[in-house]
N, C-alpha and C positions, 0 to 999 in steps of 0.2 A: 504494500500500500504506500501511498505517498504521505508526506508530512504536511502537505498543503491542501487547500481546497481544490476540488476538481476544476481544471481550467477548460477553456472553450475547445481546445483540440482534443483533450481527453474525453470530453462530453460528446464531441462529434464522432469519435471512434466508437464509443459505446452506442450511440444512437444508430449509426450506420450499420454496425455489425448486428445489432438487434433487429433492425428492419430487414436486412438482407438474408440473415441466416437463422433467425429465431433460436438463439442458443439456449440450451438448458443450463449452461454454466458460462459465465463471461467474467473474466478478470482483466482489467486494463490497469497496468502499472506504469506510472510515469517514472522513468529512470534517468531523467535529464540531469538531475542534480549530480549524479555520479560522473557525468560527462562534461561538467562545467569547465570551460576553457579549452576543450578539445575541438577538433575539426567537426563541423556540423552543429556546434552549439551556437544558436542564433541569439542567445540572450533572453529569450522569452520564457525559458524554464519548461518549454513543451516541445522538445525536438527528438527525444529518445523514449521509446515505449516498448513494453513487453505485453503481449496479449496471450491469454490462455482462454481458449474457446472450445466448447463442446456443443455439437449440434447434430441432429438427426440428418441434416443435409450432407454430412460427411460420411455417412454409412456407405461402404463399398467404394469409396473414393481414395485414390492414392494420396500419400503424404504431400507430394508435390502439388497435386491438383487442389488439395485442401488449402494449401498456402496461397495458391493462385486465386481461389475463391475469396479469401480474406483480402488479398491485394486488390482484386477488382472492386470490392465493396468500399475500399479506402483510396481508390486510384487518384483522385484529385488532391487529397491530403498528402499523398506520397510525393507529389510533384513539388510542392513548395512549403509544406508545413511540417512534415515528419521526415527527419533525417535518417533515423534508424528504427526498425521495427522487428523485434524478435517475436516469432509466432509459434505457439504450441496449439495445434488444431487437431481435434480427435472426435470420433463419434461417441455417443453415450456408451457406457460400459454395458 
């Protein structure tokens, strides 16, 4: 979890993944503070994220395609708002 309130990028990630993939589990972690001063740090405090998502939409889908599904849902954010995104995507157990 983050030590600050949810920012607009973090909220946009949550909203878009919820709408696109109807997850049964969704954790969006802002890891930007750990990358402060590194390449890709834009100073907003919202540039590096980790997503853990579980969705029935991932059943029977390869790991690579699950990541592509997440990337498609966040495509415009990945262009200029998100520098780094770590993804753990899996179907429900």
